[in-house]
Every structure is written in C-alpha cells, then in structure tokens.
TORROMI-657761 format. One record per residue (C-alpha): residue number from 1; residue in three letters; x, y, z. Coordinates in nm, 4 decimals, decimal comma. Example, Ala and Ser with C-alpha at 12.3 -4.5 7.8 and 13.67 -1.06 7.14 Angstrom:
residues 2
[pt 1; 'Ala'; [1,2300; -0,4500; 0,7800]] [pt 2; 'Ser'; [1,3670; -0,1060; 0,7140]] 
This chain:
residues 210
[pt 1; 'Met'; [12,9822; 7,5213; 8,3954]] [pt 2; 'Ala'; [13,1347; 7,3272; 8,1079]] [pt 3; 'Arg'; [12,8975; 7,1186; 7,8999]] [pt 4; 'Ser'; [12,8918; 6,9134; 7,5833]] [pt 5; 'Leu'; [12,8145; 7,1208; 7,2741]] [pt 6; 'Asp'; [12,7821; 6,8232; 7,0377]] [pt 7; 'Pro'; [12,4480; 6,8176; 6,8506]] [pt 8; 'Lys'; [12,2026; 6,6213; 7,0654]] [pt 9; 'Cys'; [12,0574; 6,4124; 6,7845]] [pt 10; 'Lys'; [12,4071; 6,3133; 6,6759]] [pt 11; 'Gln'; [12,4746; 6,1887; 7,0291]] [pt 12; 'Cys'; [12,1662; 5,9639; 7,0126]] [pt 13; 'Arg'; [12,2709; 5,8312; 6,6717]] [pt 14; 'Arg'; [12,6193; 5,7543; 6,8007]] [pt 15; 'Glu'; [12,4755; 5,5433; 7,0833]] [pt 16; 'Gly'; [12,2104; 5,3833; 6,8633]] [pt 17; 'Val'; [11,9273; 5,4597; 7,1099]] [pt 18; 'Lys'; [11,7027; 5,7532; 7,1893]] [pt 19; 'Leu'; [11,8439; 5,9389; 7,4883]] [pt 20; 'Phe'; [11,5444; 6,1795; 7,4859]] [pt 21; 'Leu'; [11,7591; 6,4913; 7,4878]] [pt 22; 'Lys'; [11,5228; 6,7090; 7,2821]] [pt 23; 'Ala'; [11,1872; 6,6582; 7,4542]] [pt 24; 'Asp'; [10,8938; 6,6384; 7,2073]] [pt 25; 'Lys'; [11,1132; 6,6010; 6,8989]] [pt 26; 'Cys'; [11,2317; 6,2623; 7,0279]] [pt 27; 'Phe'; [10,8716; 6,1357; 7,0101]] [pt 28; 'Ser'; [10,7961; 6,2792; 6,6653]] [pt 29; 'Pro'; [10,8487; 6,1226; 6,3186]] [pt 30; 'Ser'; [11,1110; 6,3913; 6,2496]] [pt 31; 'Cys'; [11,3510; 6,2362; 6,5003]] [pt 32; 'Pro'; [11,6836; 6,1933; 6,3112]] [pt 33; 'Leu'; [11,7358; 5,8508; 6,4697]] [pt 34; 'Ile'; [11,4281; 5,7299; 6,2819]] [pt 35; 'Lys'; [11,5359; 5,8845; 5,9520]] [pt 36; 'Arg'; [11,9039; 5,7896; 5,9817]] [pt 37; 'Asn'; [11,9320; 5,4908; 6,2078]] [pt 38; 'Tyr'; [12,3093; 5,4601; 6,1792]] [pt 39; 'Ala'; [12,6182; 5,6184; 6,3320]] [pt 40; 'Pro'; [12,6963; 5,9802; 6,2352]] [pt 41; 'Gly'; [12,9793; 6,0660; 6,0006]] [pt 42; 'Ala'; [13,0556; 6,0340; 5,6312]] [pt 43; 'His'; [13,0948; 5,6557; 5,6534]] [pt 44; 'Gly'; [12,8280; 5,5855; 5,9163]] [pt 45; 'Ala'; [12,5719; 5,4414; 5,6758]] [pt 46; 'Gly'; [12,8248; 5,2088; 5,5143]] [pt 47; 'Lys'; [12,9770; 5,0643; 5,8294]] [pt 48; 'Thr'; [12,9309; 4,6922; 5,8713]] [pt 49; 'Phe'; [12,8474; 4,5338; 6,2058]] [pt 50; 'Arg'; [13,1493; 4,4431; 6,4120]] [pt 51; 'Arg'; [13,1491; 4,2366; 6,7265]] [pt 52; 'Met'; [13,2138; 4,4703; 7,0205]] [pt 53; 'Ser'; [13,4759; 4,3874; 7,2816]] [pt 54; 'Pro'; [13,3876; 4,3904; 7,6558]] [pt 55; 'Tyr'; [13,5777; 4,7196; 7,6854]] [pt 56; 'Gly'; [13,3793; 4,8633; 7,3939]] [pt 57; 'Arg'; [13,0464; 4,7675; 7,5546]] [pt 58; 'Gln'; [13,1512; 4,9219; 7,8864]] [pt 59; 'Leu'; [13,2612; 5,2415; 7,7120]] [pt 60; 'Arg'; [12,9337; 5,2765; 7,5248]] [pt 61; 'Glu'; [12,7312; 5,2288; 7,8453]] [pt 62; 'Lys'; [12,9383; 5,4987; 8,0139]] [pt 63; 'Gln'; [12,8869; 5,7364; 7,7230]] [pt 64; 'Lys'; [12,5109; 5,6749; 7,7251]] [pt 65; 'Ala'; [12,4907; 5,7628; 8,0944]] [pt 66; 'Lys'; [12,7110; 6,0722; 8,0603]] [pt 67; 'Arg'; [12,5017; 6,2011; 7,7737]] [pt 68; 'Thr'; [12,1737; 6,1184; 7,9485]] [pt 69; 'Tyr'; [12,2624; 6,3175; 8,2596]] [pt 70; 'Arg'; [12,4436; 6,5876; 8,0549]] [pt 71; 'Leu'; [12,7770; 6,5545; 8,2346]] [pt 72; 'Leu'; [13,1397; 6,5685; 8,1275]] [pt 73; 'Glu'; [13,3976; 6,3047; 8,2168]] [pt 74; 'Arg'; [13,5546; 6,4637; 8,5236]] [pt 75; 'Gln'; [13,2308; 6,5220; 8,7109]] [pt 76; 'Phe'; [13,0894; 6,1869; 8,6028]] [pt 77; 'Lys'; [13,3951; 5,9954; 8,7270]] [pt 78; 'Asn'; [13,3909; 6,1883; 9,0556]] [pt 79; 'Tyr'; [13,0457; 6,0437; 9,1257]] [pt 80; 'Tyr'; [13,1905; 5,6962; 9,0756]] [pt 81; 'Leu'; [13,4773; 5,7702; 9,3164]] [pt 82; 'Lys'; [13,2323; 5,8981; 9,5789]] [pt 83; 'Ala'; [13,0105; 5,5911; 9,5315]] [pt 84; 'Leu'; [13,3128; 5,3642; 9,5716]] [pt 85; 'Lys'; [13,3861; 5,5071; 9,9166]] [pt 86; 'Gln'; [13,0372; 5,4308; 10,0449]] [pt 87; 'Thr'; [12,9175; 5,1001; 10,1832]] [pt 88; 'Gly'; [12,6751; 4,8842; 9,9852]] [pt 89; 'Asp'; [12,6257; 4,8305; 9,6134]] [pt 90; 'Thr'; [12,8542; 5,0721; 9,4254]] [pt 91; 'Ser'; [12,6256; 5,0865; 9,1213]] [pt 92; 'Glu'; [12,3279; 5,1718; 9,3467]] [pt 93; 'Asn'; [12,5268; 5,4459; 9,5205]] [pt 94; 'Phe'; [12,6456; 5,5769; 9,1838]] [pt 95; 'Leu'; [12,2917; 5,6023; 9,0468]] [pt 96; 'Arg'; [12,1738; 5,7745; 9,3622]] [pt 97; 'Phe'; [12,4329; 6,0509; 9,3178]] [pt 98; 'Leu'; [12,3180; 6,1018; 8,9580]] [pt 99; 'Glu'; [11,9456; 6,0893; 9,0274]] [pt 100; 'Thr'; [11,9463; 6,3190; 9,3310]] [pt 101; 'Arg'; [12,1077; 6,6071; 9,1435]] [pt 102; 'Leu'; [11,8758; 6,9080; 9,1586]] [pt 103; 'Asp'; [11,8582; 6,9474; 8,7800]] [pt 104; 'Asn'; [11,7620; 6,5817; 8,7402]] [pt 105; 'Ile'; [11,4882; 6,5998; 9,0049]] [pt 106; 'Val'; [11,3408; 6,9153; 8,8476]] [pt 107; 'Phe'; [11,3236; 6,7174; 8,5216]] [pt 108; 'Arg'; [11,1820; 6,4037; 8,6874]] [pt 109; 'Leu'; [10,9057; 6,6095; 8,8506]] [pt 110; 'Gly'; [10,8032; 6,7422; 8,5076]] [pt 111; 'Leu'; [10,8929; 7,1038; 8,5876]] [pt 112; 'Ala'; [11,1150; 7,1074; 8,2763]] [pt 113; 'Val'; [11,0918; 6,9226; 7,9442]] [pt 114; 'Ser'; [11,4533; 6,8014; 7,9442]] [pt 115; 'Arg'; [11,7582; 6,7905; 8,1681]] [pt 116; 'Asp'; [11,9174; 7,0741; 7,9728]] [pt 117; 'Ala'; [11,6055; 7,2840; 8,0284]] [pt 118; 'Ser'; [11,5987; 7,1978; 8,3990]] [pt 119; 'Arg'; [11,9649; 7,2937; 8,4333]] [pt 120; 'Gln'; [11,8874; 7,6287; 8,2751]] [pt 121; 'Leu'; [11,5996; 7,6852; 8,5183]] [pt 122; 'Val'; [11,8332; 7,6181; 8,8110]] [pt 123; 'Asn'; [12,1182; 7,8294; 8,6719]] [pt 124; 'His'; [11,8843; 8,1248; 8,6159]] [pt 125; 'Gly'; [11,7542; 8,1166; 8,9722]] [pt 126; 'His'; [11,3983; 7,9926; 8,9068]] [pt 127; 'Val'; [11,4194; 7,6901; 9,1404]] [pt 128; 'Met'; [11,3768; 7,6936; 9,5181]] [pt 129; 'Val'; [11,4783; 7,4285; 9,7715]] [pt 130; 'Asn'; [11,2962; 7,4641; 10,1040]] [pt 131; 'Gly'; [11,2096; 7,8215; 10,0043]] [pt 132; 'Lys'; [11,5692; 7,9168; 9,9290]] [pt 133; 'Lys'; [11,6966; 7,9903; 9,5782]] [pt 134; 'Ile'; [11,9564; 7,7364; 9,4636]] [pt 135; 'Thr'; [12,1543; 7,8013; 9,1451]] [pt 136; 'Ile'; [12,3771; 7,4909; 9,1556]] [pt 137; 'Pro'; [12,2467; 7,2138; 8,9231]] [pt 138; 'Ser'; [12,4640; 6,9509; 9,0965]] [pt 139; 'Tyr'; [12,3129; 7,0269; 9,4395]] [pt 140; 'Gln'; [12,2342; 6,6934; 9,6063]] [pt 141; 'Val'; [11,8691; 6,6918; 9,7135]] [pt 142; 'Lys'; [11,7934; 6,5228; 10,0457]] [pt 143; 'Val'; [11,4837; 6,3294; 10,1488]] [pt 144; 'Gly'; [11,2031; 6,5650; 10,2515]] [pt 145; 'Glu'; [11,3404; 6,8791; 10,0874]] [pt 146; 'Ala'; [11,0748; 7,0759; 9,8972]] [pt 147; 'Ile'; [11,1531; 7,1620; 9,5343]] [pt 148; 'Ser'; [10,9470; 7,4421; 9,3819]] [pt 149; 'Ile'; [10,9476; 7,7144; 9,1171]] [pt 150; 'Lys'; [10,9953; 8,0712; 9,2431]] [pt 151; 'Lys'; [10,6595; 8,2529; 9,2548]] [pt 152; 'Ser'; [10,7823; 8,5437; 9,0437]] [pt 153; 'Ser'; [10,8932; 8,2948; 8,7752]] [pt 154; 'Leu'; [10,5578; 8,1200; 8,7393]] [pt 155; 'Ala'; [10,4369; 8,3809; 8,4887]] [pt 156; 'Ser'; [10,7198; 8,2966; 8,2483]] [pt 157; 'Pro'; [10,5785; 8,1634; 7,9159]] [pt 158; 'Thr'; [10,8329; 7,8806; 7,9134]] [pt 159; 'Ile'; [10,7438; 7,7687; 8,2651]] [pt 160; 'Gln'; [10,3718; 7,8029; 8,1917]] [pt 161; 'Glu'; [10,4167; 7,5784; 7,8882]] [pt 162; 'Asn'; [10,5992; 7,3214; 8,1022]] [pt 163; 'Leu'; [10,3258; 7,3278; 8,3659]] [pt 164; 'Ala'; [10,0555; 7,2844; 8,1005]] [pt 165; 'Asn'; [10,2044; 6,9443; 8,0130]] [pt 166; 'Ile'; [10,3000; 6,8384; 8,3649]] [pt 167; 'Lys'; [10,0008; 6,6049; 8,4032]] [pt 168; 'Lys'; [10,1380; 6,3905; 8,1208]] [pt 169; 'Val'; [10,4608; 6,3267; 8,3132]] [pt 170; 'Glu'; [10,4950; 5,9970; 8,4971]] [pt 171; 'Val'; [10,6596; 6,0963; 8,8248]] [pt 172; 'Pro'; [10,8690; 5,8095; 8,9712]] [pt 173; 'Gly'; [10,7541; 5,6526; 9,2989]] [pt 174; 'Trp'; [11,0450; 5,7909; 9,5012]] [pt 175; 'Leu'; [10,9268; 6,1468; 9,4288]] [pt 176; 'Asn'; [10,6045; 6,3223; 9,5228]] [pt 177; 'Leu'; [10,4491; 6,6078; 9,3214]] [pt 178; 'Asp'; [10,1874; 6,8538; 9,4496]] [pt 179; 'Leu'; [10,0267; 7,0014; 9,1379]] [pt 180; 'Glu'; [9,8383; 7,2735; 9,3244]] [pt 181; 'Lys'; [10,1509; 7,4110; 9,4924]] [pt 182; 'Val'; [10,3739; 7,3301; 9,1920]] [pt 183; 'Ser'; [10,6085; 7,1680; 9,4409]] [pt 184; 'Gly'; [10,7669; 6,8273; 9,4859]] [pt 185; 'Gln'; [10,9942; 6,6408; 9,7191]] [pt 186; 'Met'; [11,2032; 6,3268; 9,7415]] [pt 187; 'Val'; [11,0146; 6,0741; 9,9552]] [pt 188; 'Thr'; [11,2831; 5,8044; 9,9634]] [pt 189; 'Pro'; [11,6281; 5,7651; 9,8056]] [pt 190; 'Pro'; [11,5951; 5,6190; 9,4530]] [pt 191; 'Lys'; [11,6517; 5,2468; 9,4054]] [pt 192; 'Lys'; [11,7907; 5,0871; 9,0928]] [pt 193; 'Asp'; [11,4738; 4,8845; 9,0301]] [pt 194; 'Gln'; [11,2627; 5,2047; 9,0381]] [pt 195; 'Leu'; [11,4480; 5,3628; 8,7474]] [pt 196; 'Ser'; [11,3915; 5,3152; 8,3746]] [pt 197; 'Leu'; [11,7521; 5,3212; 8,2597]] [pt 198; 'Leu'; [11,8878; 5,3392; 7,9059]] [pt 199; 'Phe'; [12,2242; 5,2027; 8,0229]] [pt 200; 'Asp'; [12,3683; 4,9302; 8,2448]] [pt 201; 'Pro'; [12,5293; 5,0843; 8,5583]] [pt 202; 'Ala'; [12,7163; 4,7593; 8,6341]] [pt 203; 'Gln'; [12,9059; 4,7946; 8,3048]] [pt 204; 'Ile'; [13,0084; 5,1493; 8,4019]] [pt 205; 'Ile'; [13,1416; 5,0310; 8,7386]] [pt 206; 'Glu'; [13,3414; 4,7620; 8,5582]] [pt 207; 'Phe'; [13,4797; 5,0230; 8,3165]] [pt 208; 'Tyr'; [13,6150; 5,2393; 8,5985]] [pt 209; 'Ser'; [13,7310; 4,9379; 8,8006]] [pt 210; 'Arg'; [13,9779; 4,8251; 8,5328]] 
C-alpha cells in the first residue's frame, strides 16, 4: 500500500501542531516542534505571519487529518465521497469511516504506540478480528467485532512492550478493552463529540464541496 514517506516531524512542523506520529518522542523535550516551532525549509524561520484565506484554512485542516490517519489523497477523498452518499451529517459519517478502520482501532485500544505501528501489525498478520486473521488496515470494523492479537504473536518483544504500557492508554468510550484477554471491541459507532480531534472535519467537507 502506498504511504507518505515524508519525515514525520517535518509533517508536524508544517501543520504547526503535534500530530503525535512518533509515539513517546512527541511527549519528550527532544520533539523537533519544540526546538524549531516554525515551518520546515530554508526560509521557514524567517517567514512572517500572513493572513490565511478560507481555502488555505480548509486545505490545512485536510492535510492535518490525512497525516493523522496516515492516508494519501485518493483514499482520503474516497471516504468523503462515501460519507456524502449516506444520510445524516456528512462530517459525522466521514469521521466514522476514518475511525472504524482496523489500524486506527488497534491504535485506539493501545495495542500499538502509533497508527503506523498498528498498520504494520495488521499488515504482518498479527491482528485477529473475530478469531480470523485480517491483513487489510482499511478493514471497516463493525459494532461487536472482537479485535485481538494473535496468540503466537504475543511473545514478540515489540508487542510485549506495547502491552506493558497499555494501562496508560485512555481508551475512548465507544471502545471496550479487556486487558486479561488482550482483546477489544467497538461498543457503539464513534460520535464526533467523543473524539479529541486535531482538525475541524467541517472545514474538510467544505474543501471537498467547492
């Protein structure tokens, strides 16, 4: 699957906010956004503030969301087109498609330290859905489906390290985590007001609605 190869810290600096793409490093004093709180590039530090147009604000919100969920333009826009065809609030539908991706739910449950790490777990066949191995990160998880780590993978040092820190993870209310079974499930579809978002989904809908 195609993915962005741009340095993660540079992506955060471009958006001017922490997108938490590098797990613990984002919380440490060595985070580049703390040291160089300006846009990347040779002239980033010298750029003066310019008033952003409505289009510019919409574009930046879209880029934040794409980089947060680790998607490229084609797949990201396809979620918008699917959300548009459904009844109800388009921005709510759009967020639901993003949040119910298997790689995102593995991350939200604390089974991986970042979305990139969770995607790798899925791609490498370590994640089970209702006892069946799923290797498609974009798989749309349904309410009640059990998400777990394959038993033979639990001995992996990387997975053991993730599980050692799982108690520190704040699992959102629309998910349920069973620590003993190292398994979780989606209890209800996610709602916009249950999510801590770094971007404004309404601005993204306006961008694509032009």
